[in-house]
Each structure stands twice: as structure tokens, then as C-alpha cells.
N, C-alpha and C positions, 0 to 999 in steps of 0.2 A: 774359351780354351781353359783347361785346367792349369792352375798356377805352376804346378810342378813341370808340366810340359813347357810352359813359357820359359822357365829357368833352365830346363834341359837344352833349349835351343841356343843358350849362351855359348855352348861348346861347338856350335856349327858355324863355320866361317861364311863369308858373303857368297862365295861361289856355291857352297853347299846349300845355302838358303835359296839362292836363285834356282837351283836344281829342284828343290822341294816344291816351289810354286810352278815351275815349268812342267813337272810331272803330274801336278794336280793333287799331290799329297796334302798340301796346304794352300790356302788362298793367300793373296797378297794382304788382304785385310786381316787374316788370322796372324800372319807373320808380323805385321805392324802391331797388332794388339799385344803380342808377346814382348816385343821390344819396349812398348810403352809401359807394360807391367814391370819390367825389370828396371826401367828408369825411375818409375814412381817409387819403387822400393829403395832407391838410392837418392831420393830427393834432398835429403839433408846434406848432401855433398855440395850442393849449389853448382853442379856441373852444367846444367842446361838453364839458360836464362830467358829463353823465348820458346814457349810451347806452340808448336804448329800442328797439333794433333789432328784437328779437324781438316786442315789442309791435306795432311798425309792420308787420312782416311778417305778423303774424296779422290785423291790420286790413285790410291790402292784399289778402291772400288771400281774406278774407271778402267784400270788395267785388267781387273778380273772380268769385267763385263765385255771388254773388247775382244777377248779370245786370243789376243796377241801373245799372252804368256804360254799358250798351248801350241800355237802354230809356228812358233819360231821367229815371228816377225818383230818381237819386242827386243830391247837391248840385252846385252849379255848379262847384266846384273838386274834385269827387270824384276821389280817387286821387292827388292831388298831395302829394308828401312835404313835411313841415312840421316846423319846430323851434320849440319854446316857449322863451322867455326864462325863466330860473329866478327869476322875481320876479312875484308877483301873478298867476301863471298856474298854479294848482293843477290837477294831473291825478290823479284817484283812482288809488292804487296806485303812483304814481311818486315818486321822491325830490323833496324840496322844501327846499333849504337856504338859498336867497336869499343865498348867499355868506357865511353866518355859521356859525362853529364851534358856536354854540348850537343849530343845527338840523342838525348834520352827519348825524344818523341819522334825521331826521324823514321820514316818508312820508305824503303827503296821503291823507286818507280820503274826500275828495269832490272833484269837479272844480269849478273856478270857472265862473260863468255864461258868461263870454266863451269859455272853453275848450269848453264844451258847444256853443256856437255854431259854433266852428271844426270840431268833430267832426261836427255836423249838416250842415255844408257839404261833408263828405266828405274833409277834409284828413287826411292820414295822419301822425300824430305819431310821430317816431322818435328824439327826443332833446331835451335841454334845454341852453341856452347859458349861458355864464359871465356873471356880473354882479358888481359890487362889493357888499360887505356891506350888506344892506338897501337897496341902490340909492342909498346916500348919498354917492357919490363920482363925480367926473367922469372917473375912470380905472378900468379893470377889472382889478384886481389884488388880489382877496381873499386873505387869509392861508390860508383853507381850501383853495382850489383853485390858487392861484398866478395870475400875470398872463397875460392873453391878449395874443398878439403881433399887431401890425399887419402884415398880409401885404404891404402896399405900402411900408412903411418900418418895419422892425423896431425901430428905436431910438426911435420915436415911438408914443405910446399910441393904441389904436383908439378911445379915449374911453369914456364911460360915461353912463348905466348900461347901455347896450346894446352894450358892446364885444364880447362874445362873438357876438352876432347879427351885428354889423357884419363881424367877421372871417370868420364862416362864409359870409356872402354874397359878400364880396370874394374869398375864396379858392376857394370851391366853386361859384361861378357862381350861377345863379338858383334857389337853395334858398329856399323861402318861409319866413319867420321872423316872430316877434313881436318888438317892441322899441320904443324911443323913447317914445311915449306909450301907456300901458296902454289896450288896447281898440282901437287903430288898426292897420290892416293894409292894405298896398298890394298888390293882386293882381299877381303876376309876380315881384316881388322887393321887399325892404324898401329903398325908395329913400332914406329918411332915413338908414338905416344905411350905405349906400354913400357918401352925402355925408359922414357922420360920419368914415369912414375917410379919404376924400379930403381933408378939411379938415385932419386931423391929420397927413397925409402930405405936406402942402404948407407950406413955410415962409413963403410970401408971403401977400398979402392975397387977399380973395375975387376980386378982378379978375384974379388970376393963375391961377385955376382954369380948366380947359379948358371950351370951349363945350359939350361933352357933359355935364359936371357941371351947368352952369347949366340946360341943357335938361331934365335929370333932375329938378332941383329944381322947375322949373315943372310938370313932369308929376306930381310928388308932390302938389302942391297941387290939381291937377285930378282925380287919381285917388283921393285919400284919402277913405275912407268908413268909418263905423262899422258893425260887424256888428249 
């Protein structure tokens, strides 16, 4: 896929991306390749601390080969690239450090219930995002992985405990992620995480935030739904 196309897809939300693969306009493998390209371009932000690219490619290829994306039997968001926050989101066979040196070599042996629901919906997991140790801080700068950089204002934290997810969304466009409150997911992008970055990149009060940010906050309350 041409790099310009990969970055153009940053403006397409998760529901729109699912429609692209369902219609056959793009394959799940192509959609994932575009998401990986955007993340690689933002690698210096340290937003993603565990690459699961091969795992994601295998899942995407299996979805493409199954025919489920075309016949409607796949999940609502089937084929959409997805990042897991590395906190309370265990994925069998994947690293699970939760920002702690105590778990630096830990690999999950089973998947969390909520992750199983994500997979059942057809989301293609291809990485895990940075988080403060045990999620116990409001900044994302664990000693194990180092700090995540705020792409909108590098001198200001992207917050926590979803700083890695926030930075990934802000820098790589509409990559779907988990973050903020465990078990909550906003189709299209993680609006809470975009707000998190916006607030920490703005020195003024909430009234100084752009109308777009206020509109996104209202949309977050309207769209938020538990799996």
C-alpha cells in the first residue's frame, strides 16, 4: 500500500474501516499494514511497548481467508486494527508487564474476558501500549519502558494511566485502542484518550479548549458502551 494512502486512512474511524474490509475495498491485511506504517512513523513517542505485528498479520490473514468479512458472519468491527493497553488486558501468549520491572519477562497464559470480547468482535490486536507501573500514576513514565511523549506538546505529559494509548491515537490517527476505564471502548477512536492529550497540551482552562474537543467530549458520552 502507498504510504500516502496509509496516512489518509488515519481520518477513517473504526466503523468506517470495518466497512472498507466488509465491502472488499481493502483487505484486513492491508488495513493492518496501514496502521503499522503510521505507528512506525511515530515510534519515537514510545507509545507502543510490545509489538504484536506478526500475531496481527496472522489474525488479519485468517479473517481475509475465511470469507467471514464478506458474508456478514464476522463481528461488527471485524478486521479493524486494535491496540491493547498493557494493564488489565491480558492476551494469551503476549507480554504483560503493566509497566513493572517485577513483570518484565511475564507472558500471559490466558486472555482476559474483555479481550476475548474484543477478539470475538473481530478486532485485530497488533500491539500493547505503555502505561505507568501498575497504573498507579497520572503520568506515563515507567522505569521499565521509559516515558511516553505527548505528540501535541512534548514537554507536557500525555497523562496516565492511558498515556501510551492517548499518544498512539493522537499521533497515528484513528487507531482503535483500549484505555481510560477498563472495559470501555469507543468505536472509531478512543475519544477519552484524545481529550487526555488535549488537556495536557493546553495550559489554559477547559474553556480554552477548541470547540472540536468539546464536541468530541459530548460524543464520548453518547457513544461509550461496554462490550
